N, C-alpha and C positions, 0 to 999 in steps of 0.2 A: 562741436558739431559731430553728428553721427555719420559714419560711413559704412552703410550696410547694403549689400547687393540685393536687389529685388528678385534675382533669379539665381538658380544653382548653376555653377559653371564647372565643367570638367568631369561631370559624373553621369554622362549619358548611358554608359553601360550599366551602372548600378540602377539607374531609374528604369531601364529596360528590364532588368532582373526583377525589380519590385512589381512592375506592371504584369510580367508573365506570372509571377507568383499569385497575384490577386486574381488573375483569370483562372488559374488552376484551382484556387480555393472555391470559386463560384461553381466549379464542376465537382465539388466535394473531394478534391485531392489536396490534402493538407500540405503545407510547406513550412519549413523552419529556416530562417536566414539570420546570419550574424554579420554585423558590420564591425570591423576591427580597425582601429587606428588611434593615433595619438590625440591628445587634447587639441581641439580647435580644427581638426582635419575636415570636419563637415558631416559627422555622423548624425547629429541632431537635425540638420537641415534635410537630410534624406528621410529621417523618420517623419518629419513634418510633411514632406512630400507624399510619403506613403499614406499617412493619415488623411491628407487631402483627397487623394485618389480613392481611398476606401470609402470615405464619406460620399464621394460622387457616385459610387456604385451601390449606395444604400446599405453598406455594411456597418454593423456596430463596431465601434473602435474603442479599445480600452488602452489607456496610456499611463504608464507609471515610470518612476525613476528611482534608482537607489540613492540614498543620501551620501553626499561627498564630504560630510562633516567628520567622518571617522566613527560615527555612532553605529553600533550594531543593533539593528531593529529587525527582529525576525519578520519576514514576509512583507516588509514595508512597500517594495515596488508593486507587489501583487495587490495589496490593500488599496494603494493609490490608484492602480489601474482600474479596479472594480469601481472605486468611488467616482472616478472620472466619467464612467458610463452611467452609473445608477443615479448620480446627482442630477443628471439632466433627464434621463429616460425613466427613472424609477426602478425599483428592484423587480426582477421578473417574477411572474405569478404562475408559471407553468407547473402543474402538479407533478410532473416528472422530476422536478428538482426538490420536492419536499423532503425526501429521505436524506438529501445532502445538505439541508439547511444547518443542522448542528455542526457538521464538519467544516462548513464555510463561515460559521458565525465569527470566527476569529478575523476574517477578512471583511465581512459584511455586518456592520453593527445592527442593521434592521432585523437580522435573523437571530440576534441574541435574545434569550428569554429571561426576563427578570425572575430571580428566585430559583432558577434552575441551575444546578451545579454543572459547570462546563466539563466536557470530556477532553482530556489531553490527547487529541487525535495525533496519530503518527503523520509524518510528512507524506508518506505514501497515500494515506487515506485522504488528506487534504488535496493532494495532487490529483487523485482520481475524481474527487468531487469537483475540482476546478475544471478538469477536462470535460465532465458532464455539463457543467454550466456553459462553457464555451461552445459546446456542441449544440446546446439548445438555442443560444443566442445566434448562432450561425445557421440555423435550420433553413431560413428563407434565402438569404443572399450571401452567406459566409460571415466570418467574424475575424477581426484583426486585433491582436494583442501586441502592444509595443512596450518593451521594457528597455530603458536606457541606463547607461553607466553600470552595467552588471559587475564590473571589476570592483565596485564599492559595496556590493550587496552581501547579505548574510549567507551562510552556508545552507540554511534551510531553503531559502529562495532558489539557490543553485540546484538543490536536490529536486525541488518541484519543477523547475525548468527542464531538467534532464528527463524527468518522467513524462512531461507534456510532449516534448519534441520526439521522444521515443515512441509515442503512441498516437500521433495525429495524422498518420499517413492517409487514412480513409475518412477523415473528418473534415468538415468545412472550416478549417482554422488556419490562419496565417500567423505565425509567431515571428516577430522581428526583434532582435536584441542587439544592443551596441555595447562595446567595451573597449578599453585600452589594452594594448598588448603587455600587460603587467602580470608577472607570475602570481598565481593564485588559483583558487577553486574554479572561478568562472572561466579563466583561460584554459585550464585543464579540461573542463567540460566541452568547450568549443572545439578544441583539438580532437578530443575523443569522438565527438559527434561527427566531425568531418571525416575521420578515419572510418567510422561505421556507416557513412553515407546516409545519415538521417538528417543532416543539415547542410546548407550551402554557406560557405564562409567567404566573404569578400573583404580583403584587406585594402583600406583606402590609403593610397600613397600621396605624396605631395603633388601639387599642381605643377605642370611643366611651364616653360617660359611663356608660350602663347596663351595658356590658360590664366596665368597671373596677369597678363596684360588685359585679357578679356574681363577678368573679375574686377580689376581696377577701373576699367571703363564702365562697367555696370554700376559700380558704387558711385561714380561721378556723373552717371547718366550722360556719357560721352562716347564717342567712337574710339576704338583701340588706337587709331592713328593719332588721336589728339593727346595721348598721354606723353608728357615730356620724357625723353629718354633717361634723363638723370633720375627722375622719380621712379621710373620702371626698374632701373638697375638697383636702386636702393631697396625698393620693396621686394624685388625678386631675390636679392642677396640676403636681406635680413629676415624676411618672413619665411624663407626656406620652403616656399610652396604651401605654407599653412594658411588657410583662408582666414581664420580668426585673427592670427597675428598680423596678417596683411591689413585687415580692416582696422585694427587698433592702431597700427603705425600710420595708416593713411589718415585716420581721424586726428592723430596728433599733428601731422603735417598741416591739416586744414585748420585746427584750433590755434596753432602757433603762427599761422600766416606764411609758413614756408612753402605752401602750395596754395595758389590763389588763382582766381579767374580774372583775367585782364583782357578787355576788348574782345570778349567772346571766346578766349582761348585760355587753356590752363598753363600756368607759368610756375616753374620751380625757382625759389628764391635762395635757399641755402641747403646744403647737404652735409651735415656733420656725420662722422663715422660712429661706430660703437657696435658692441655685440648684441645679439638678439635679447637675452635676458635683461641686460642693463637698459636697452632701449625701451623694453616694455615697462620696466620699473620706473624709469625716468618719465616715460609717457604718462603713467598713472599718477606719479608724484606731481607732475605739472598740472594735470587735470584736477587733482585735489586742491592745489594752491588756488585755483580759480573759483573754488566753491566757498560758500560762507563757512565760517569756522564751526558753527554747530553741526552743519551738514557733514563737514569733514570729520569731526569727532564721531558722529554717528556711524559713518561708513567704516572708520577704523575699528570701532567697537564691533560692528557687524562682521567685518572680516575676521576678527579674532574668534568669533563664534563659528565661523565656517562659511562655505559657499551658500548654504541655506541656513536660515535662522528664524527663530520664533519672535514675533513682536513682543510677546509677554516677557520673554527672557531678555530681549534687548532693552526694554523699558526698565527692568530690574537692574541691569548693568549700568545704563546711562543716567537713570533717575529723571528722565524727561517726563513732564506731564503729558496727558493724552494729546492735547491740542498741539503742543510744540513737537511732540514725537511724530505725529502724522503729517505735520507741515514739512518737517525735515525729510521724512520718507518720500513725500511727494516730490520734493526738489531732487532727491537722488534718483527717483524714477525718471523725471523729466531730463536729467542729465545722461540718461542711458546707462547708468551703472548697475542698477538693480531693477527688479520687476516683481510684481506679486506672483506668488506660487499658486498656479491655478488649481493644484490638487488640495490645498489646505488654506482656508481663508486667513489663518493666523500667521502665515509664513510668507517670507520674501526670499528671493534667490538672486544671487549675482548673475549678471548676464552670461558669464562663463566662469568656470571654476578657477581659471588662470587669473581672473580679475581679483578675486579675494587674495590669492597668493601674491600677486604683484603689489597690492595695497599694503599687505603686512611686510613685504620685503622692502618697502620704502622707508620703514622705520629702522633705527639702529637696534641691535640685539637687546640692550638694556631696556629700551623703551618698549619693545615687544613683550619682554618678560614682565615688566611692570603692569602693562595693560592687561595681560593674561591673569596676573595675580589679583588685580583689582576685580576683574570680571568673576573669577572663581569665588572670591570672598563675598561679592554681592549676591551671587546665586545661593551660596551656602547659608548666608544669614538673612535670606529673604523671608524666612518664617514659613515657607511652603515646603511640604515634604518632597524629597527627591525621588522620582521614579527612576527606572533603569536608564532612560534617555538622559535625564538630568545628571545622574551619577557619571555617566560616560562623558558628558560635556564638561563637568567639573574636573574629571580625571584628565581630559585632554588639556584643559587650561592649566591645571597644576603641573602637568608635564612641560608645557610650554614655558611655565614660570620657573622651571628647574626643580620643582618639588617632586622627586621621583617616588618617595615613600607615600606621600599624600595621594599621588595619582594611582599608585598600586592599590591602596585601600579602597578607593572608589571603583576602580576596575574590578577588583575582586568581589566587592559586594554586589555590583551589577551582574557579574557572572554567576554568583550564587543564586540570585533571584531568577535569572534565566534558567538555571538548572532546575529550580523548584517548579517553574512553569512548564518544563518539558522541552525547552528549546536547547537541546544538548549541544548542537553544533555551535550556536552563538555563545553558549556558556564557555565552551572550550576556547573560542577566539579571545574572549575577554579575560579569562583566567590565564591564558598564555601571555597576554599583554602584561598582566599584573605580576606574574611570577618573577621575571628578571628585574623588575623595578622594586619589588618588595624589600622592606628592611629585613635584616637577618632574623629578627624575632618573629616576623610574620610569614616568612617564606615557606616554612613547613606546612602551615595551615593552608596557604594558597595551593601548595602542591597537592595536598590531600583533596581539596575541592576539585582541582584540575583532574586528578586521577579518577575520581568518581564520575565527573562529567564525561571523560573519555570512555569509561566502562559502560555507562548507560547509553552512550552514543554508538556503541558497537566496537570501539577500539580497546578491547580488553588487554591485548598485548602491550599497548602503550600505557595503559593504566598500571599494569603490573610492573612495568619498567620504572615508572615513577615511584611506585610503592617501594621497590627494592632500593631506590636511591635516597629514601628519606633518612634523616639522622635519627638515632635512637632517642627515646624519651624515658624519663625516670619512671620506674615501675610504680603502679598504684597512685599516680598523680593525676591531676586534671587533664594534662596533656595525654597521659596513657589512656584515660577513659575515652577521650576524643579519638585517639588513634585506634583504639579497639573497635569503636563504632565504624570507623573508616574501613577496617578489615572486614567487618561484618557486611558492609555495603558491597565491597568487592567480591566477597564470597557469594552473595546473592546473585550478582551479575554473572559470576562464573557458573553457578548452578543453572541459571536460565540459559546459558550458552552450552550446557552439558559438558563443561570443562571440569571433569571430576577431580583430577589431581590438583589443579589450580584452586578450586573451591576448598579442598581439604587443607591446603597450605594456608589459605587465608583464615579459615576457621581456627586452625592451630595458633596462628599469630594472634588472633583476637583473644584466645584463651590465655595465652601467656601474658598479654598486656592487662587483661581484666582481672587476672588472678583467680584464686579458688572461690571467692565470694563476690562476684560482680553485682552491680545494682540489679534489682529484679527485672526492670524493663530490658536492659541489655542482655541479661541472662535469657529472657524469653526469646528475644530476637535471635540469639545465637543458637538456641535449641531448635527453633523453626528452620533456620538455614541448614543446620546439621541434619534435621529430619528429612528435608528434601534431598540432601546429599545421599542419604541412605537409600533412596529410590534409584539413584544412578548406578550404572555398571560399576563393578568392583574396582579396587585399586591394587593391581598386582605390584608386588615389590614394596608396598608401603608398610606392611606388617600390621595394618589395621584389621582387627577381627571382624567377621560378619556381624551385622547389627541384628539384635533380637527384635522382631517386629512388635512383640508385646511391650518390651521396654521402650521402644521408639514411640509407640502410640501413647503410652502413659506419660512420657516426657513431653510430648507435643500437647497433650491434653492439659497438663499443668501450665505449659507455656501460654496456651490460649487463655486460660483463666487469669494468669498473671498479667498478660497484655491488656485484658479488659480492665483489670483493677488499676493498672498503671496509666490508663488513658492512652493506650497505643492501638487505635482501631485498625490501622493497616497491618500491624504485626498480628493482631487477633484474626483478621480475615485470612492472612496467609496461613495461620495455624489451622483454622477450621477447614480451609480448603484442603490442606494436607491430610487432616483427619478424615475427610470424606474419601480420599483415595485409599488411605490405610484401612478404613472400615468397610470397604467394598467386599473384602473377603468374609466379613461377618454377615453381610447381607445388605441389600439396598435400603432397608429401613434405617439402619445405623448410618449409612452414608448420607441419606437424605436429611437425617436429623442434624448432622454437622453442617450441611449446606444451608438448612433453614436458619441455623444460628448465624452463619456467615451473612445471610441475607438480612437478618434483623440488625446486626451490627452495622453493616454498610448503609442500610436505610437510615438508621438512627444518626449516624455521623456524616451523612451526605457524601458518601464515597461512591459516585456513580459507576465507575468502572468495576469495582468489586461487586456492586449490587447486580449489575448485568451478568458478570461472570457467574454469580450464584444462580441467577435465573436460568442461564443457559444450561448449567450442569444439572439443575433440578429438572428442567424440561427434557434434557436428554435421558435422564434416568426414567422419567415417567413414560416417555415414548418407548423405551426398551421394555419396561415392565408390563405395559398394557397395550402397546400399539397405538395409543391415542396421542396425537401430536398437538393437542390444544394448548398445553402448557408450553410446549416448544414454540408455538406460534406467538404466544404472549411474550416469551423471551426475545423473539426476533423483533417484535414491535418495540420493546424496551431498548434493544440495541440500536434499532433504526432511529428511535426518538432521540437517543443520546448522540447519534452520529458516529457510533462505533462500527465503522464499515467492515473492519476485519472480523469482529465478532459476528456481524451479520452474515458474512460469507460462511463462517463456521456453522452457524445455525442452518443456513441454506443447504449445506451438505447433508446434515442430519434430516432435514425435511425432505430432500430429494430421495434419500434412502428409504425413509418412511413411506413415501408415495410409491416407490418401487415395490416394497414388500406388500403394500396394499393394492397393487396392480392399478394404480392411478397413473397410467403411462403419460398422458398428456401433461398432467400437473408436474410429474417428475421431469419431463423434457423441458418444460418452461423454466423450471428452477435451474436446471443444468445450463440451459442456453443463457439465462440471465447472469449466472454467477461464475461459471467455469472460466470464461475468458477474462472476466474482471479480476478474479482471484490470481490468475497467472500474471496479469499485467501489474498488479501491485506486489508481486513476489511472495504471496501467501501460499507457499507450496503445500502446507498441511491441508488447507481447505481445498486447494486445487486438486490434489491427489484424491481426496475423498469424493469430490464431485465427479472426477473421471471414473473412479471405481463405481460410483452409483450408476453412471451411464453404462458401464460394462455389465453390471449386475442386472440392469433393466433389460439389456439385450439377452443375457443368459436366461432370465425368467420369462422371456417371450419366445424362447427357443430359436434365437437368431444367432447362430454360431459365428458367422462371419462378422456381424456387427460387434459381437463380444470381443472377438480377436482384435479388431481394429481399435476398439476402446481400450483394451488392455495394452496394446502397443503404445498408445498415448500415455497411459498410466505408467508404463515402464520408462518411457522417455522423461517423464517428470520425476523420476527417482522413486517410483512406488515400490520397486523390488527391494529397496533399502529402508523402507519405512515400516512402521508397526502395523500397516494394513495388509501385510502378506497373508495372515490367516484368513481374513475376509476374502481376499482374492482367490485363495485356493478352495475355500469351503463354500461361503455364501454365493460366490459367483460361479466358479468353474464346476464344482461338484454338483451344485443344483442344476446348472445347465446340462451337465452330462445325464442327469436323470430324465430331463425333458427330451433327451435324444435316445432314451431307453438303453443307456450304457452304464449299468450299475457298477461294473468293474472300474471304469474310469472315475466314477463318482467316489467310490470307496478309496481309490488311490489319492484323490484330491483331499479328502477328509483326513486321511492318514498323514499326508504331507503337512496339512494345517496343524494337526496335533503335534507333530514332531517339532515344528517351528515354535509353537507355544511352550513346549517343554524346555526349550533352550533360551527363550526370551520372556521377560515379563510382559503381560498383555492384559489390557482392560477392555478389549473388544470381545464380547461374549456371544456374538452371532455367527461365529465361524463354522458352527456345526458340532463342535465338541460336546456341547450340552444339550443337543437335540437331535439333529438329523443323523449324526454318526451313530449314536446308540440305537436309533430305530433301524438303520440298515444292518447293524451288527445283530440285532435281535432277529430280524427277518432272515438273515443268513445262518442263524443258529450259532453265532460266535459269542453272544453276550447273554448273561443270565440276569436275574433280578438284582444281584449285588451290584453289578456294573450300572444298572439302570438307577438304583437308589443313590449311588454315588453322584451320578449326574444330577438327580433331583435335589440333592442336598447342597450342591455347589451354588454360589451366588448366581451364576448364569442359568441355573436350572429353573429359576423363578420367572424368567423373562417370557413374555407372551409368545414370542416367535418360537422359542425352544419348547415351552410347555405343550404346545399342540403336538409336536413330534414325540415327546415323552409319553403323552396320553396314548398315542397310537402304539408305541412300543409296549406299554403296560397292557393294553388291550390284547395285543398279540400273545403276550406271555400268559395272560389269564385264559384266553381261548385255547391255547396250546395245552394248558393244564386241565381243561374240561370245565371251565367256569364261564359259560356263555353269558350269564347274568352280569357277572363282574365286568366282562369284556364290554357288554352293552352299556354299562354305566360309564365306562371310560370313553366309549365312542360318543356318548351324549356330551360328556365334558369336552371332547375334541371338537364336536360340532359347535359348541359355544365359543371355545377359545379361538378357533380358526376363522370365525366370521369376518374379522378384518382382513384376512389374508387369502383371497380367493384362489390364487395359483397354488399356494402351499396346501390349501384345503383339498383341492381336487387331486393334486398329486398324491397326497396322503391317502385318499380313498383308493386310488389306483394301486399304490404300493401294498396296502394291507389286504386287498380283495383276495389275492391268491391264497394268502395264509388263512384268511377267514373261511374260504371255500374248502381248503384242505382239512381244516380242523373242525368244520361244521358249526360255525358261530356267525352271528351278524347277518347282514344283508349284502353279500358281495355282488350279486347281480345288479341290484339297485345302485350300489356305489359305482360299479363299472359303467352303467348306463349314464349316470350323472357326470362322471369324469369324462367319458367319451364325448358327450354332448358339449361339455365346456371346452375341451381341448380342440375339438373340431371347429367350434366357433372361433377359438383363439388362433387357429391356423397352426397349432403345434401337432403336426401330422404323425410323428412317431408315437406319441402317447395315445393319440386318438386311435391309431391303427392297432396298437398293443391292447387297448381296451376292447376293441372289436374282436381281436383274436381270442382274448380271454373269455369273452362272452360266448364265442362259438365253442370253446373247450368246455364251458360250463353247460353246454346244451341249450343255451338261451337263443332266442331269435335275435337276429341282428338286422336292423333296418338299414337300407342303403341311403346315403345322402345323395339325392339326385341333384342337389344344388352344387355350389362350389364354383360355378362358372365365373362368378363375379371376382374371384381371387386370381383368375388367370389373366395375365397382361393381354391387351387387345391383339398384338401381332401373333401371339401364340394361339389365342382363341380363334383368330381368323384362319390360322393354319390347320385347325381341327384338333388341337391338343385337348384331351379330356381331363377332367379333374383327377382321375386316377394316375394318368400319365404325368400330370403336373406335380403330383406328390413325389414322384421319382425325380422329376426335373429339378426341383428346388434343392435336392440333396447333392446334385452333381458338382457344384463348385468345390466341394471338399474332396472330389475324385474318389469316392468309395467304390469298393468292389460290389459285385452283385450280391454276394453273401451278406455283406454289411447292410446293404439297402433292404434286403429281405428281412433281416432281423429287426431293423428299425421300424419297418412298416408292417411287420407281422404278416408277410406274404411269402410265397415260395420263390426260390431263385428262378424257376422257370417263368413265373409271371413277370419277374423283373426283366428277364431276357426279352419277353414279348413287348413290354413297355419301351425298352431301350430301342428295339428295332423300329417300333412305330415312331418314336421321337426322332430318330435319325432320318426317317423317310419324310416326316412332316416338316422338319426344320431345314431340310436340305443340307445337313452337315455331312462331311465325308466320312468321319470316323468318330469314335468315342471321345478322343482327346479334343477334337473340334467342338463336339457337343458340350463337353464339360467347360470349355473356354467360353462358349456362348452362354451357358447357364451362369457363369461367374459375371459376365458382362451384364446380364439381365438383373442379377442380384445387386450389382453396384449402382444401378439406376434407381432414382427415387420412385417410390410407389405412386 
């Protein structure tokens, strides 16, 4: 007889907490809750209650559970949760989710594309895609995701859960997780989330005495006063307040007749003693004895496979035909021992994990081992290939049978397959299980695989510690060749982490093991890693001489050819990518040729990640050379199609900067808004910094100093001052902005600062001004001659479209200064063509060279000044507009007054009578400049500034200059 309560008893506070969280989610205030407690304490009942209430509110509910069989299955609870929703409601068709289909394809089979190579998405990319999916599902009424038994889940799922709960505060999502208080990654996450106040944790304690009585009464459909006192004492003492144990013990009393209903009242017949575990074991042993023998054998075999089991595997182990198998399963379901697993039609689950444990404990140890040995052999000899789950199951059975070495071999092979699929965390777990179990002859190979898994998972220190502990191997043996490749793999991980010294040590270890004549493929891999190492900062104290760039390039070229010949496409792609970097100093044509080869190889061998890497780099080069972003857009589409979200963010940064340089402000802002926060959320600091810098550069190129300073402050907080973007910050952003404020001294200082940094650091950012704007300013100041100009032209950065426009202007100034107006005119025509994509730079360039042209008698300086003045007046860059008007007056040209400009004045100031001229002064006041500074920037006299200041004080009602500057700052901070 089943004894199950139809109601939840003793958890009113927890139910209130769930109800409050559901209400908050409906108001788009995300919540994360964790229920912590021992097995059987009532966590699943509360999850079911939460699901019931969410359904009642019209919320989509996604429910999944980690496997308690001991199998490591990456993302299983998440895949099950999504399947539980999509199986009934269908997959969502919202176009907003289209870019995330590839990243979610691992969890949603319907979004996998036949014939398309999968992208090994990072955990962060998948987590961000899941967050977007949940947000879309919860758009109308909120969304609830329920994940149970997180103590049994894989490390990848834990990482995704951490990301989700850290970022759902303003999203319509309720996350509810359950777990036991067992040491592990899941419990560490919960404690950390509680300390950081991003989740609420409720620990479920045992029921107290009155609640035990109430639960017993609910199970018996009786009043609490009807429960015999002896029964209550037994249940309260032996169940220890655990609802599941209470129900099992109560069912045993009913089944054995020791508790029965007589004359309308419950009567206790017998009360033997015993401890809780033995009571449970004896209870299930007695229940098994009452079942038919085939059903009993089926349940024992099922329990051997774990608390959840596959019907297919169970049939392999038991040998039952279909009809008999499903007849016995139906009997076990009717007995209340197992139930179909709603998440997978081929699986059944025990009513509680303790049930399977109790059934196995009812057998003597030798019988348990024999049953496990027979099950393992049946699965291994079934004729079906073993996947990762199958290998883990066989390993667990071998271990239960006492075969440690056999278990280690299966755990290790499953771990290596996980490593190959990119599931580094799960690979580490499985290989750590295998390592202590492995036979002496196998242990070193397992340790090598474990070290590589740790390195690729980010734990380089742990990997190196394992490497140091490995026993030596005979030189030039098969083991030495394997060990040499192992050190190459660790060296690559160290290079990617920019751990120069560690990488060098691993390279040296590989050289020693492989000897002077390693196999061609391994030699090529070693050369490529060593070549990347040459790009990293030097190794003080190691005695290694500086690398000759020419020799490095030649060696990598040969390695690329060898890798292709040996059928090593990944090594070949690594080599060609390195060659593209090395050949930039020769020019972008040579770099692009290497990238085109990388693209060809990656396409031919279906290496999607390397293919998109090549497309992104080719697109970036094309954008820098021509200003045309079309190829970069194609690269973004490829990255999006693949689901490579991190690469997509990288491309977005380049596209945002392109839009800034081309003065497409709205487009640039949309890209930054779309990707800056997302890149920060996923921890992609490189893309995040570049996007922040693009925002600061946009403010600088619009003449908005305060906005630039705010954006640069965010850039600094993100670690931008310690990144390779410093030259762009100093030159492309600050120096260019200073020119729009008519402050050439500050611009020159910024460009000099950028150059000084580049001379001390390797840099592949060529838009800092070193090869364009700085030579122009130095020529205008009479500080540079043609030699310096030609050096800039000959450099790789001198061929870029953004830089060439400034070099053409500098060349024109030099020719005009030498009395060659025709030559200068040709250069100005070239400038006009080159600067077409860059309107701000184009008009700034006209303003910069007009004075030189007028002084040296060449070109059309008056026309250029009028064009620039009109442009900058319309753009609201008043200092340049005013300087152009002043220069026109000095040239004796007529200067028309702009009678408009009223539309740019905020309504309160316009109502107070502030004029456009006064407003030009007003917008400069947040920086608290002196009258002389304002006069220089607006090209008016200090006396005129005094008059405007007096008028502004009067019209705004401010008491003094400080109050007026503060008011101007407040107005500037308000959105336009």
